TITIKOL-772380 format. One record per atom (N, C-alpha, C): x, y, z. Coordinates in steps of 0.001 Angstrom, whole numbers, plus 500000, padded with zeros to 6 digits. Example, Ala and Ser with C-alpha at 12.3 -4.5 7.8 and 13.67 -1.06 7.14 Angstrom:
! residues 2
513190494310507800 512300495500507800 513200496700507800 512850497750507080 513670498940507140 512900500030507870 
! end
This chain:
! residues 405
500905498799499992 500011499957500031 500925501243499972 500650502088499033 501475503327498960 500825504453499797 501584505225500564 501098506250501355 501700507532500837 500844508527500607 501229509869500064 500944510837501186 501893511760501375 501675512967502226 501663514183501431 500580514965501497 500439516192500810 500458517300501843 501491518206501736 501615519332502624 501172520651502047 499995521106502557 499449522345501991 498306521924501041 497182522679501177 496007522316500355 495255523567499915 495738524304498976 494916525395498361 494549524863496984 495186525371495943 494835524899494598 495741523751494139 496982523763494201 497804522626493791 497541521422494676 497442521647496017 497234520487496903 495812519857496682 494799520706496460 493460520124496202 493449519287494982 494042519773493926 493996519039492633 494958517860492624 496119517991493341 497001516868493503 496283515686494272 495597515998495303 494870515010496062 493761514332495224 492945515104494458 491918514598493622 492498513749492544 493583514186491906 494161513442490823 494765512167491263 495476512192492383 496093510944492881 495033509893493237 493983510354493931 492937509424494345 492182508867493173 491998509640492139 491348509161490916 492149508096490191 493515508324490124 494407507493489422 494659506211490312 494801506388491638 495195505345492536 494234505292493727 493026504779493572 492024504817494600 492373503958495823 493465503034495636 493776502174496736 494904502778497560 495443503921497158 496507504509497913 495950505276499203 496814505415500173 496467506206501383 497027507640501132 496215508555501231 496530509984500922 496281510860502159 497314511297502847 497211512251503942 497328513651503456 496447514487503879 496533515903503510 496654516817504764 497704517611504825 498007518444505964 497731519850505565 496864520570506327 496559521949506032 496482522694507346 497051523922507401 497049524707508613 495668525345508885 495073525756507796 493723526364507980 492561525389508111 491344525911508451 490185524984508537 489420524917507251 489850525593506152 489233525503504837 490343525259503812 489908524975502593 490886524826501517 490271525265500182 491101525483499240 490716525861497869 490164527312497802 490579528173498733 490120529577498743 490705530309497443 489794531026496839 490215531821495619 490587533227496108 491780533292496613 492229534649497150 492189535735496144 492278535390494874 492255536487493858 490802537076493766 489843536488494474 488543537094494442 488240538120495555 489327538353496383 489113539248497592 488720540635497093 489353541164496087 489012542462495631 487574542554495110 487130541520494397 485749541518493874 484730541491495054 485139540729496116 484221540704497247 484159542019498000 485334542706498105 485392544049498668 484485545006497846 484451544820496509 483636545732495668 482220545291495522 481810544264496351 480419543807496319 479942543179495025 480952542495494372 480665541805493116 480489540277493392 480576539820494660 480476538464495025 479213538292495826 478247537586495376 476938537449496003 476991536594497351 477880535560497298 478091534641498427 479469534262498603 480135534621499635 481608534342499781 481862532880499814 480895531976500153 481118530553500125 481426530062498717 481050530853497744 481286530439496301 482782530770495856 483527531367496830 484906531608496557 485666530407496953 485077529277497303 485685528004497539 485093527025496590 485880526216495965 485350525205495011 485520523757495474 486078523578496606 486154522277497292 486080522462498759 486178521322499451 486083521356500991 486878520184501549 487102520210502845 487726519061503467 486739517845503345 485491518048503492 484512516979503314 484550516332501988 484689517161500915 484697516602499569 485966515719499372 487063516173499831 488307515381499709 488255514097500499 487680514258501763 487527513074502572 486606512045501863 485541512478501305 484613511600500581 485309511013499369 486300511692498771 487039511156497661 488067510115498129 488339509969499491 489229508983499976 490447509482500730 490594510838500898 491735511447501524 491581511398503032 492665511158503779 492622511395505189 493027512792505525 492102513566506058 492320515009506217 492854515439507539 493909516219507597 494462516739508827 494356518275508719 493144518714509009 492909520188508944 493395520821510324 493755522077510202 494355522761511374 495526521985511959 496412521542511014 497606520851511483 498765521616510897 499718521927511767 500964522650511313 502074521681511182 502604521523509948 503688520580509716 504946521288510297 505543520669511325 506678521188512050 508064520995511294 508215519817510788 509434519477510034 509163518264509133 509971518217508078 509911517154507151 511344516611506906 511513515351507072 512830514665506743 512658514024505433 513059514758504360 512859514308503015 513532512897502748 514780512777503167 515515511586502996 514942510336503833 514454510711505082 513937509628505936 512463509333505688 511810510183504897 510424510010504466 509444509987505731 509699511032506549 508853511156507733 508635512614508022 507499512978508576 507136514345508937 506497514366510257 506609515481510917 505935515771512207 504865516824512011 503745516688512595 502678517765512515 501979517918513819 501643519192514100 501063519513515399 499598519844515142 498677519284515823 497293519504515835 497163520930516458 496686521913515722 496616523268516284 495478523510517301 494592522501517290 493471522612518256 493833521993519621 494568520838519595 494901520155520769 496295520299521269 497215520690520340 498633520742520664 499385519474520457 498639518358520168 499235517070520075 500137517039518803 501305516454518940 502239516299517843 502284514838517421 502121514594516117 502149513265515586 503236513106514562 503712511873514366 504735511523513370 504107510690512242 504363511051511045 503702510403509926 504756509960508869 504731508623508515 505660508160507555 504924508087506169 505699508200505122 505072508217503781 505979507603502761 505423507222501681 506275506769500517 506553507791499491 505552508737499288 505694509821498338 505263511074498996 505977512213498702 505705513434499260 505288514440498179 504179515148498545 503814516237497591 503804517556498303 504608518540497823 504806519773498524 504000520848497776 502949521254498426 502040522329497829 501811523297499027 502888523797499558 502791524710500666 502430526133500223 502413526424498975 502031527694498503 502941528791498735 502432530040498972 503267531250499131 502706532012500349 503587532949500810 503200533808501925 503404535240501485 502605536143502039 502817537594501673 504244538099502093 504812538875501254 506057539558501575 505786540593502663 506477540529503774 506379541519504819 507743542207504998 507959543311504288 509277544001504333 509661544476505797 510936544538506113 511345545033507361 511225546577507444 510113547040507669 509812548503507698 509478548917509083 509951550037509562 509740550528510865 508249550678511175 507791550069512208 506426550139512723 505431549147512035 505916548405511093 505041547494510323 504525546401511229 505437545716511985 505003544578512780 503877544947513688 504024546116514401 503049546592515356 501757546972514623 501866547533513480 500680547876512719 499875546713512249 500638545650511897 499852544401511526 499229543793512716 499900543803513882 499395543171515091 498167543887515522 498081545226515354 496955546014515774 495835546016514799 496012545600513552 495025545556512588 494913546847511739 495819547781511960 495817549028511172 496282548762509772 497100547746509695 497614547341508356 497169545839508128 496591545547507032 496079544196506775 496831543561505592 497052542287505617 497569541551504510 496458541093503579 496752540554502404 495709540205501432 496124538920500794 495806537751501408 496225536466500872 495168535417501127 494871535067502403 494023534019502644 492575534396503129 491777533408503535 490440533678503970 490322534627505110 491217534439506125 491173535323507326 491475536706506889 492433536924505986 492675538272505538 491509538806504790 490883537975503976 489664538476503226 488583538995504143 488271538229505196 487225538637506125 487608539935506800 488865540072507234 489345541244507903 489191542495506904 489546542324505702 489523543464504735 488068543850504423 487271542829504227 485806543084504017 485140543800505113 485450543418506360 484953544055507513 485317545468507570 486653545791507355 487121547165507384 486552547980506276 486410547391505169 485826548097503976 484459548666504271 483675547989505139 482364548429505417 482290549689506256 483402550017507028 483329551131507896 484417552143507557 485424551812506813 486562552743506540 486084553792505570 486534555018505766 486282556106504845 487514556430504005 488651555872504386 489908556102503575 490815554830503761 491678554640502717 492574553547502797 493829553897501992 494938553354502432 496192553345501682 496508551953501278 496789551733499969 497139550404499497 498638550518499140 499462549657499654 500864549662499341 501177548492498430 501730548867497268 501997547920496174 501029548071494981 501583548447493875 500724548646492669 500851547563491676 501004546322492119 500923545188491234 499475544725491123 499259543521490636 497856543034490427 497069543133491742 497617542686492830 496862542682494086 496483544143494487 497475545004494642 497192546347495027 496307547087494058 496544546918492780 495727547656491766 494264547350491914 493982546072491959 492621545632492027 491891545976493343 492666545892494464 492053546267495737 491738547748495760 492728548618495249 492586550020495221 491333550409494354 491162549759493235 490064550082492329 488713549763493042 488631548598493765 487394548216494341 487104549070495585 488148549480496272 487869550429497400 487257551727496880 487851552218495799 487307553496495261 485860553314494711 485521552105494248 484206551878493708 483068551915494760 483540551598495980 482548551536497104 482668552838497928 483379553878497366 483389555150498043 484441555410499073 485439554524499164 486533554693500114 487670555537499457 487955556664500067 489005557487499533 490296556744499580 490930556500498417 492054555539498360 493349556147497837 494439555818498466 495777556179497909 496544554954497619 497135554848496391 497920553793495953 499382554145495872 500199553435496760 501641553766496864 502505552672496276 503524553073495522 504460552047495057 505812552747494820 506870551939495054 508249552454494889 508584552639493441 508008551923492548 508182552108491101 507369553333490603 507762553867489428 507130555096488953 505892554899488148 505512553589488011 504222553376487293 503429552295487927 502051552367487760 501204551279488193 501466550099487265 501494548860487889 501665547605487154 502962547694486269 504010548335486834 505235548506486043 505956547255485681 505831546204486551 506402544962486215 505658544082485222 504482544567484830 503610543773484012 503322544318482633 503390545689482496 503020546283481285 503988547463480847 504018547790479631 504761548954479174 503934550238479520 504675551404479388 504095552582479717 502889552962478889 502780552525477674 501566552841476883 500355552266477481 500528551117478170 499321550487478834 499127551185480209 500219551290480968 500048551790482334 499581553243482368 499862553967481311 499358555324481257 497803555342481298 497265554380480552 495775554256480530 495256553800481877 495960552924482465 495555552381483815 495580553553484808 496641554350484820 496710555437485735 495581556461485474 495250556704484230 494183557585483919 492897557063484495 492659555764484421 491472555161484941 491399555322486457 492524555212487095 492585555412488537 492285556878488860 492797557818488088 492503559195488327 490971559485488201 490378558850487186 488890559018486988 488109558479488053 488689557485488823 488005556824489966 488284557564491275 489135558635491150 489397559374492368 490513558821493243 491280557806492652 492417557249493465 493613558139493334 494258558419494545 495476559187494487 496671558289494300 497496558564493333 498655557746493049 499884558358493698 500581557632494511 501751558067495171 502926557083494618 503348557437493379 504254556477492783 505736556945492972 506665556056492750 508082556415492919 508384556745494388 507629556116495324 507757556481496719 507971555194497526 509125555043498108 509356553867498974 508841554153500406 508115553201500889 507581553266502238 508680553118503265 508827554000504233 509873553942505220 509384553674506647 508083553920506904 507548553747508269 506043553698508271 505486553053509351 504077553064509647 503914553650511014 503018554634511140 502829555255512481 501322555153512815 500931555015514142 499604555114514546 499121556556514343 497803556686514006 497247557955513699 495786557971514063 495209559193514086 493698559310514373 493109558943513024 492042558140513156 491299557761511982 490167558772511757 489276558487510840 488223559338510471 487257559520511664 487272558641512599 486451558744513802 486993559652514859 488226560202514572 488847561140515468 489551560477516645 489529559132516708 490086558492517806 491627558210517499 492443558662518346 493955558490518205 494249557061518201 494991556596517281 495469555160517115 494549554308516404 493347554808515954 492381554008515177 492776553980513647 493649554879513279 494122554941511873 495538554698511764 496086554923510556 497508554651510335 498068555678509391 499316556111509595 500005556998508738 501131556197507992 501071556227506704 502083555519505914 503092556609505505 504308556440505948 505391557438505746 506223556921504540 506391557806503566 507290557478502395 508449558398502344 509354558197501319 510443559116501172 510110560481500720 508816560633500275 508382561893499746 507179562523500447 506542561754501303 505366562315502042 504773561370503031 503639561746503546 502847560945504601 501404560902504127 500823559677504349 499472559444503894 498727558752505084 497699559453505598 496944558921506705 495593558421506259 495229557229506868 493923556673506472 493433555832507616 492210555298507475 491609554388508566 492295553060508489 492778552639507337 493373551340507194 494339551307506035 495325550413506095 496241550241505038 496327548762504595 496395548491503326 496529547105502829 497884546985502239 498606545936502711 499906545686502166 499875544593501078 500227544992499908 500209544037498766 501527544094498106 502574543736498806 504001543785498279 504472542511497647 503532541628497350 503932540425496632 503998539231497488 504386538070496943 504449536766497641 505815536201497532 506113535317498467 507354534477498418 506961533055498667 507706532117498078 507380530690498235 507534530294499741 506555529507500191 506499529102501575 507200527747501769 508496527741501665 509298526486501508 510330526344502574 510247526999503650 511353527030504663 511577525619505186 510517524746505233 510587523384505710 511624522505504969 511837522939503701 512687522165502820 514018522770502507 514349523831503192 515654524516502999 516775523498503181 517746523519502256 518919522687502348 518637521222502082 517347520898501812 517067519494501463 516786519376499982 516338520409499359 515854520351497958 516527521487497264 516593521331495907 517141522395495063 516080523522494912 516522524753495131 515624525910495085 516191527034494289 515373527919493782 515801529245493322 516234530049494561 516807531233494241 517239532119495383 516096532562496216 514859532685495637 513729533143496354 513085532058497122 513578530824497089 512961529726497841 512072528789497036 511773529074495791 510920528251494957 511678526941494668 510950525833494883 511561524491494675 511534524238493190 512777523924492663 512963523638491233 512457522308490905 511520522228489941 510976520927489498 511190520735488071 511003519464487614 511215519149486167 509787519189485534 509710518796484288 508423518794483557 507387517852484184 507875516980485019 506942515969485642 506688516230487153 506996517520487524 506709517980488887 507610517357489905 508713516758489553 509583516048490445 510643517072490949 510919516982492253 511892517908492862 513207517197492809 514237517959493159 515608517427493103 516366517737494367 517417516963494601 518298517325495720 519184518549495284 519831519158496289 520672520348495920 521779520009494887 522074518720494803 523177518314493772 522488518002492400 521221518297492291 520434518153490996 519958516740490743 520117515862491731 519645514460491614 518134514499491704 517445514056490633 515987514064490550 515463512967491503 514418513354492263 513732512488493176 512431511952492649 512285510686492467 511052510104491856 509878510037492833 510134510378494103 509046510209495081 508823511525495777 509287512664495305 509099513967495873 508589514933494752 507380515439494959 506820516316493921 506502517725494562 506529518661493754 506081520040494226 505299520735493138 504418521639493538 503521522276492565 503009523566493144 502516524431492295 501865525691492728 502805526758493120 502471527632494080 503306528768494413 504563528390495134 504698527205495525 505942526690496215 507024526312495209 506666526165493861 507532525635492922 507739526435491710 508657526099490877 509010526811489620 508085526370488534 508130527107487497 507484526774486177 508542527012485110 508513526169484093 509371526422482985 508776527590482114 509611528677481996 509273529795481195 509556529562479742 508555529321478880 508763528835477534 509636529650476698 509553531051476673 510377531797475811 511900531567475991 512249531218477213 513729531051477477 514081529596477877 513065528834478307 513322527511478762 513807527431480184 513973528584480862 514490528654482183 513411528390483239 513962527889484428 513006527706485561 512694529094486104 511436529395486263 511011530731486740 509999530633487811 509713531702488490 508684531681489579 507503532530489015 506372531835488697 505182532487488138 503931532041489009 503728532597490135 502749532113491078 501334532510490587 500754531749489707 499406531941489220 498579530698489451 497302530965489617 496405529841490029 496387528718488951 496374529147487693 496319528129486631 497514527229486633 498681527796486929 499858526918487013 499668525894488158 499115526371489325 498973525449490414 497984524354490007 496863524654489439 495911523649489041 496454522632488112 497084523124487049 497719522185486077 498715521306486666 499633521877487466 500658521108488059 500088520071488962 499124520494489821 498494519585490763 497865518380490095 497220518634489007 496530517524488257 497559516579487711 498742517121487215 499672516213486612 500367515292487585 500494515697488844 501121514833489821 500443513469489905 499130513400489795 498461512095489783 498840511205488616 499415511798487551 499801510881486411 501000510187486572 501728510395487741 502954509640488033 503982509627486927 504474510866486605 505528511028485642 505134510446484247 503890510644483857 503477510263482483 503199511538481685 502535512488482197 502213513630481492 503150514835481916 503598515595480861 504544516643481093 503750518027481173 504333518890482016 503717520275482078 504246521039480881 503351521789480249 503673522512478994 504429523833479209 504663524181480422 505350525479480677 504389526688480625 504885527858480597 504009528977480728 504666530216479972 503817531124479562 504278532305478816 503982533601479628 503600533564480884 503319534657481667 502104535446481090 501157534693480461 499990535322479949 499086535740481081 498519536929481036 497704537423482143 496786538531481683 495670538709482491 494733539733482194 494383540425483465 494238541776483429 493829542580484586 492867543592484047 491849543980484919 490900545016484542 491144546281485347 491070547419484725 491126548651485443 489945549508484908 488933549783485781 487770550472485316 487020549613484356 486615550155483206 485980549377482179 486927548810481090 488171548883481383 489142548418480392 489859547184480859 489995546174480070 490836544974480348 492131545045479587 493215544661480266 494527544715479748 495102543287479748 495611542824478621 496232541469478550 497711541582478198 498443540672478720 499877540645478509 500325539231478183 501226539090477257 501753537818476891 503327537920476756 504070537090477536 505471537153477628 505862538331478603 507115538348478875 507619539327479791 507675540713479113 507494541734479887 507392543073479355 508788543457478782 509915543049479404 511177543452478899 511722542597477773 510887541591477362 511253540679476290 510349540833475083 510223542039474605 509354542317473435 508004541643473575 507305541969474582 505947541397474833 504907541812473851 503870541026473712 502718541497472963 501639541873473965 501288543171473912 500258543695474819 498997544021473971 497889543938474615 496669544324473952 495878545196474889 495151546122474300 494412547069475110 492974547026474731 492022547063475692 490592546826475546 490340545638474673 490549544542475283 490522543263474557 489181542720474353 489105541951473253 487882541242472845 487563540247474002 486354540087474328 485992539124475364 486292537629474975 486347537380473679 486570536017473260 488012535603473392 489001536518473222 490347536098473287 491219536984474143 490720538054474629 491367538938475598 492717539412475090 492895539561473747 494037539997473203 495300539060473301 494933537779473677 495905536723473804 495842535748472618 496834534884472515 496834533903471409 495574533072471460 495037532530470352 493830531702470308 493758530550471335 495003530063471721 494944528883472600 494440529267473918 494453530539474320 493991531011475613 492677531675475496 491801531516476516 490603532220476631 490688532898477992 490854534220477944 491066534957479200 489804535607479678 489542535519481012 488404536182481649 488869537051482772 488056537995483174 488392538699484392 487248538855485298 486170539366484976 485034539625485946 483829539051485402 483353537943485986 482225537183485533 480906537766486018 480995538661486925 479743539245487383 479158538569488602 478121539123489114 477523538668490429 476891537297490320 476331537023489130 475672535720489021 476573534528489271 477822534616488945 478787533503489043 479738533751490250 479418534795491036 480240535112492190 481670535172491785 482011535582490559 483403535749490105 484109534415489843 483334533368489643 483899532048489349 483407531527488075 484304531125487182 483855530640485882 483120529332486127 481895529131485668 481107527957485865 481831526695485405 481936525709486287 482586524516485958 484097524548485965 484715525701486266 486131525752486253 486692526375487591 487747525869488157 488167526308489414 488923527652489470 489318528101488243 490125529287488200 489272530630488292 489633531458489223 488811532698489378 489202533689488310 488147534301487647 488499535222486586 489264536423487072 489147536764488369 489889537933488872 491264537624489197 491810536459488921 493179536146489206 494112536715488194 493658537359487207 494532537928486164 495383536865485532 494717535612485375 495389534513484670 494475533978483641 494998533326482646 494218532748481498 493586531518481875 492334531257481374 491699530010481477 491788529347480150 492405528186480191 492578527526478877 491301527118478201 491179527407476906 489883527159476200 489708525730475935 
! end
């Protein structure tokens, strides 16, 4: 009897478990997850903030019960403390009881995902602890942001990438006075050329969003909020000014959540586990492991234009990689072109390939192809009827990722 341990269960972990159990119904599959839910579509947070999601439950496409019914042994609210890759054993702590258990396995699936980047900025730790600054990644973050959006009159969003741009737009749509801060001099500067970002910035201006670009954040300070109570708000200090609001959202990007496997597996400098086309991880000396797999935000993706291992943390990559793990080194991953779509106001913007490598960008894209190659069908906002979820497909249109046609 083969025993599989899956560490982490959002998109890649959910689909890995489903795929493995479908291909090998006689295997024992243990799933370890720190949260009490799984499969949360975090890229729908902005849509929920903007009241485009009729029922937040529809931001989940699976559940612990569904995987258990498929045959998985679920360990929800379990924190994996350490993993001995060579010895094929892990220890996990039940976060409800404190009990620590040891689990042996034959095959390991690493789908630990990513964690928000929290820069070492003066006052940030205290601001996060007090709730004056919120992160934007998981279900708990989503609930906190949604609650504050209902009462806040002003907000500062730090980071003008996909996360920050969409949150800032949705705050402005519900009447929250919003400032968008970024150290780069353009919105979405890492994703689009200036001809595109100029239009995006104009859309923000039309929505009343204040852009504080080319400004590095240097500190967070308690401040009086719109209620006049000292300490209920936050001042974001930059190299060029100060911006005070009721709440701040930190969207500075993500990093692979792979500390458990440091020095045991080959990784990129950012901690992403390097995998081959069959999702197999390797030892630091490049020896491929036939019984250790990784997928999703914890792992690399082959970037097709160069053939290099790259870090492209998108939901579609996670889903495809997770599904392929169950094929047991039969099906290869096709790689990725960094195709993506994001909406600003009434305009959708699509990108294909890296901006610095002669990309093909499209502006105000056709709904059928979103300005991308015919092989891709890109969506962004499906509307309230579908709660932002493409019917029959796990990928959230607000993820700024392509849905394969």
